[in-house]
N, C-alpha and C positions, 0 to 999 in steps of 0.2 A: 257382087250380086245382091248381098243383103242390103248394102247402102242404096243401090238403085231401087230395090223393092220398097224400102222405107220412104224414099223420095216420092215414089209413085203413090204410095198410100197416103202420104201427107197431102199430096195434090188433090186426091179424091176428097179427103176430109175438108180441105179448104173450100172446095166447090160445093159441098153438100150443105143444105140448110139445117141439118140435124145437129143436135147437141151431143157432146162427147163426154163420157165419164172416164176418169183415170183413177187407178187405185191409190196413187200417192200424189202429194203436192208436187214432188219433183217431176212426175209425169205430166201434170198440168203445165208446169213451167216449160218443159221440153216441147209440148204441143203448141203452146203459145209462141214459142220461138220459131216454130215452123209456119206460123201464121194461122193456126187453128184457134179462132177466138172464142167460140162457144164451148169452153171446156170447164168441167167442174170436178172437184175431187170428192169421191166417196170411198172411204177406206175399205179394204177387204174385210169380210165378215169373220168373226171369231165364234167358235162353238163354246159350249159350257155355260156357266163355270163348272169345271169338273173337280170334285174333291180328290186330292191325292191320298194315297194310302198312308195310314199312320206310320211314322218313321221307323219304329222298332219292327213292326210287322213287315214293312216293305223291305227292309234290309234282311230280315230272316228269309223271306221268300226268294230274294235275289242272291242269297248266300254272300252277303257283304258284311264287313266288320261292323258291329253294332255302334261303336263309338268313334269311328274314323271320320275325318272330314272328307266328303266325297264331291268331286267335280264330275260332271256327266255331260256327254254329248250323245244325243239321239238323232236318228234319221238316216237316210240312205248315205252310204259311204261313197263319195266320189273324190277324185283327186282335187277338183276345184274347191272342195270344202276345207282344204288345208288342215286336215287332222294332224298332219306331220308337224305343223307349226305349234299346234296346241300341245302335242305330246312333248316336243322339245321344251316348250315353256314350263310345263309341269315338272319335268325331270330337272331342269335348270334351277327352278325355285326350290325344289326338294333338296338338291345338292347344296344349295346356299343356306338352307335352314330358314327360308322365308315363308314356308308353309309347313304345317305339322309333318313330322317325319313319317307318321302312319297314314298320311293322306292317300286317297285312292282316286285314280282317274278312270272312269268307266265310259267306254265307247261302245254303243250298241246300235247296229244297223246293218242293212243288207248292202253289200257292194254292188254297184251298177256298172256292168261292162267289164271286159277282160282287163283293162288297165287298172280299174279300181280293185278288182279281185286280186290282182298281183300285188298292188300296193298294200292291201290289208295283209296278205300272206307274208310279204316282206317284213312288215312291222311285227307280226307275231313271232317270226323267227328272230328278229333283232332283239325283241324284248326278252325272249327266252334265253338267248345267249348272254344277255346283260343281267339276268337274274331279276328282271323287273316285272314279271308277269303278275305278281300279286299286287303291285302298285299301279300298273297300267293294265287294266283288264279290257281286252277287246272281245266282244261277244258278237260274232257274225250272225246275221239273219234278221229277217223282218220282225219288228216288235209289234205284235198284234195290239189292237186298240184296247182289249181287255187287260193288257199288261202295263199300259202306259202309266196308270195311277201308281203302280209299284215303283217305277223308275223315277217319276217326279217326286214321289214321297220319300225315296231314299236319298235323293240328291240335295246337297246343300247349295250348290251353284251349278247352273247349266251354262255351258259355253256353246255359242253359236258362231262358228268361224266360217268364213267364206271368202273367196275371191269375187271379183266383179262378174256378174252374169247378165243374161238378157231378160231374166224373169223380173216381174214387177212386185212380187210379194212372196212370202215364205210360209208354206203350210206348217212346217215344224215350228216356226216362230209363233204363229197364232196358237198352236197347241200349247206351247210353253206358257204363253200368257193366260190361256184358259185354265191351266193348272196352277197358276199363281207362282211361277218359278222366279227365282232371283237369277237374272240373265246377264251374262257378259257377252256382247255381240260385236262382230266386225262392223265397222262403219262403212257399209256398202248399201246401195239402193235397195237390194233384195231384203235387207233387214232394217229398213228405215223406221219401221214402227217401234223398234226398241229404243229409239231416241226419246220416246215418251215415258218408258218404264224400265229401262235397263241401263247398264253402263256400256259405252261404246269404245272400241279401240281401233286405231288406224295404223298401228305398227306392232312389231313383235315386242318392243320395249313396253308399249302401252298395254299389250295383252298380259305380259308378266306382272306389270304394276297393278292392273285391275284384279288379277287372280290373287295376288298377295293381299291387296286391300280388302277384298271380299272375305278372304279366309280369316282375317283378323277383326272383322267388324260384324257381329251379329245384328247390330242396329241397322247397318246399311243393307244387309240381306233382307231384314224384315221390311224395310222401306221399299225395296225393289219388288218384293212379293206383293205388297199392297198396291203399288203403282201398276203392276202387271194386271192384277185383278180389276182395278179401276178402269184401265184401258179396255180390257176384255168386256167389261160390262157395257161400255159405250159402243162397242162394235159387235155386239151380239147380232146374229143373223136377222132377228126380228126388226132391229133398228136399221140395219143396212138395207133390208128389203123395202122398208117404208121409205127410206131416202131415195131409192131407185124409183119407186112408184110416184113419189112426189115430183 
């Protein structure tokens, strides 16, 4: 049914004289392949820029080790975001000594749906049984906007993992860019914007390699933070609104 609906909608767009806006260049290419010729890419808008909380204060507020290397994942917890792959990568790297032994992986977000709630609970039990609750900290619950500056200020690297989805853009992705985060992101259409400002991974091996590389290179982290801020500046809502109006 979804495929039939898509074919019907593409037929409508082909017959209409209107112009079509897509959030990503990949969306433009897909529409053109369906025969929708008058298609233009205007990226999704980014808020901010938002200043993150100073590192020491952010970690104090979040009860995190002041000097540990911190990977973080923020946003709703769903099975499709593949948090299990990120946790496995972190634990594997830690066991092999490829990231600091006192490194912490912080996952904060609200589980969505019964399956996601059960997945998060299962991981909490597994980590407790393995003695890893200090190293892998799962904090269930929605993170209010007023607390985001603390999380982004505390994190050295933000991991944005995901499987393929039907969505065209990522709200948490644009938040990370607005806060100038150094991001390691899954190479999926949902997170395509990070190709301009972050590192991308397409496999578990690349995820682990990227985590180890970022943990060992403050210069690369600084470069990614600047690239995120530069992209966010280009896609502020005032610019995006003007592009739609034009």
